[in-house]
C-alpha positions as CSV (number, residue, x, y, z in Angstrom):
1,M,163.3,21.3,173.9
2,I,167.4,20.8,174.3
3,K,167.7,25.2,174.7
4,N,164.4,24.8,177.3
5,K,166.0,22.1,178.9
6,K,169.3,24.0,179.2
7,S,167.8,27.7,180.0
8,G,166.0,25.7,182.8
9,F,168.7,24.3,184.2
10,I,170.8,27.5,184.0
11,L,168.0,28.6,185.8
12,G,167.3,26.5,188.3
13,V,171.4,26.7,189.4
14,L,171.0,30.6,189.6
15,E,168.0,30.6,191.4
16,L,169.8,27.8,193.8
17,L,173.3,29.7,194.3
18,A,170.4,33.0,195.2
19,A,168.9,31.0,197.9
20,F,172.7,29.5,199.1
21,Q,173.4,33.2,199.2
22,V,171.3,33.9,202.2
23,W,171.5,30.9,204.0
24,R,171.0,32.7,207.5
25,I,167.1,32.3,206.1
26,W,166.4,28.8,205.8
27,S,169.6,27.8,208.1
28,T,167.5,29.6,211.1
29,A,164.5,27.5,210.1
30,L,166.2,24.2,210.1
31,G,168.1,24.2,213.5
32,S,165.1,26.1,215.8
33,S,163.4,24.2,218.1
34,T,160.0,24.2,219.8
35,V,158.6,27.6,220.0
36,D,155.9,28.6,222.3
37,G,153.8,31.6,222.7
38,F,151.7,33.4,221.2
39,N,153.8,34.2,217.5
40,Q,154.0,29.8,217.4
41,M,151.6,29.9,214.1
42,L,153.8,33.0,212.6
43,Q,156.8,31.3,213.3
44,T,156.3,27.9,211.9
45,I,154.7,29.1,208.4
46,T,157.6,31.5,208.0
47,A,160.1,28.8,209.0
48,M,157.6,26.2,206.1
49,L,158.1,29.3,204.1
50,S,162.3,29.7,204.0
51,V,162.7,26.1,204.2
52,S,160.8,25.6,200.5
53,L,162.5,28.7,199.4
54,L,166.1,26.2,199.5
55,L,163.5,23.4,198.4
56,L,161.5,25.0,195.2
57,P,165.0,25.2,193.0
58,I,166.4,21.6,193.9
59,A,162.7,19.9,193.2
60,G,162.4,22.5,190.1
61,L,165.7,20.8,188.2
62,Y,165.2,17.3,189.3
63,L,161.7,18.0,187.4
64,V,163.4,19.3,184.5
65,Y,165.9,16.6,184.5
66,R,163.1,14.4,184.3
67,N,161.7,16.0,181.4
68,R,158.3,17.3,183.3
69,R,157.9,20.7,182.7
70,W,156.0,21.6,185.8
71,G,159.3,21.8,187.2
72,Y,159.7,25.5,185.1
73,L,156.4,27.1,187.7
74,L,158.8,25.7,190.6
75,F,161.0,28.3,189.1
76,A,158.5,31.0,188.8
77,A,157.1,30.2,192.0
78,F,160.7,31.1,193.8
79,P,160.9,34.7,192.8
80,L,157.4,35.2,194.1
81,L,158.7,33.2,197.8
82,S,161.9,35.2,197.4
83,I,160.0,38.7,197.5
84,I,159.0,37.4,200.9
85,F,162.0,37.6,202.3
86,G,163.6,40.5,200.1
87,I,166.0,39.2,198.1
88,T,166.5,38.6,194.0
89,A,166.3,35.6,192.2
90,F,169.8,36.1,191.1
91,P,172.6,35.6,193.0
92,F,175.1,38.5,193.4
93,V,172.3,41.3,192.5
94,N,172.4,43.2,195.4
95,Y,175.7,44.2,195.0
96,F,174.5,46.6,191.7
97,Y,172.4,49.2,193.8
98,G,173.2,51.3,197.1
99,K,171.6,51.3,200.4
100,N,168.4,53.3,199.3
101,V,165.6,51.0,200.5
102,M,163.2,52.6,197.5
103,L,165.7,51.3,195.3
104,N,165.9,48.4,196.7
105,S,162.0,47.4,196.4
106,L,162.2,48.5,193.0
107,F,165.1,46.4,191.5
108,I,164.1,43.1,193.5
109,A,160.7,43.8,192.1
110,V,161.6,44.2,188.3
111,I,164.2,41.4,188.6
112,N,161.9,39.2,190.2
113,A,159.7,40.1,187.5
114,L,161.1,39.4,184.7
115,V,162.5,35.9,186.6
116,C,159.1,34.6,186.8
117,A,158.2,35.7,183.3
118,F,160.7,34.1,181.7
119,A,160.3,31.5,183.9
120,F,156.6,31.6,182.8
121,W,158.1,31.4,179.7
122,L,159.5,28.3,179.6
123,F,156.6,26.0,181.1
124,V,154.3,27.2,178.0
125,S,157.1,26.5,175.2
126,A,158.2,23.3,176.9
127,R,154.1,22.3,176.3
128,S,154.3,21.3,172.5
129,Y,158.0,19.2,173.4
130,F,157.0,17.1,176.2
131,P,153.7,15.0,175.3
132,K,151.3,13.8,176.9
133,A,151.1,10.2,179.0
134,N,147.8,9.7,176.8
135,D,149.5,11.2,173.9
136,L,151.8,8.5,174.2
137,Q,149.7,5.3,174.9
138,S,147.3,6.4,171.7
139,S,150.3,6.3,169.5
140,A,151.8,2.8,170.7
141,K,148.1,1.6,169.9
142,V,148.1,2.7,166.5
143,K,151.6,1.1,165.6
């Protein structure tokens, strides 16, 4: 459990750094006021997604700290959401590839898929470490 929790914390901090690296995405949503016109629904959805880009790693870190394995699913959702905005789930990776658009998309897709698979593996492997509430109550009744 300790290794999974440490790996989860490292993954969460890296995702949080990646979210802070693109602060323009979620800061414009926080600073925007009411929107009039046809695109109001689209801009509202985009603002909600951009704020959740920041909130997913924070909530995931809190849940892993509280020994809730569902925090790993939030870590797996972050790369899926970051694909929408065209960023990687790791900070400062965009400095390793050039300005080629096809190469950018390939790196973003591969890195985010690997991070998503690793977070899902943490979720599945943590299942045996975190007992269910019913198991704790039944073990207390037996003793």
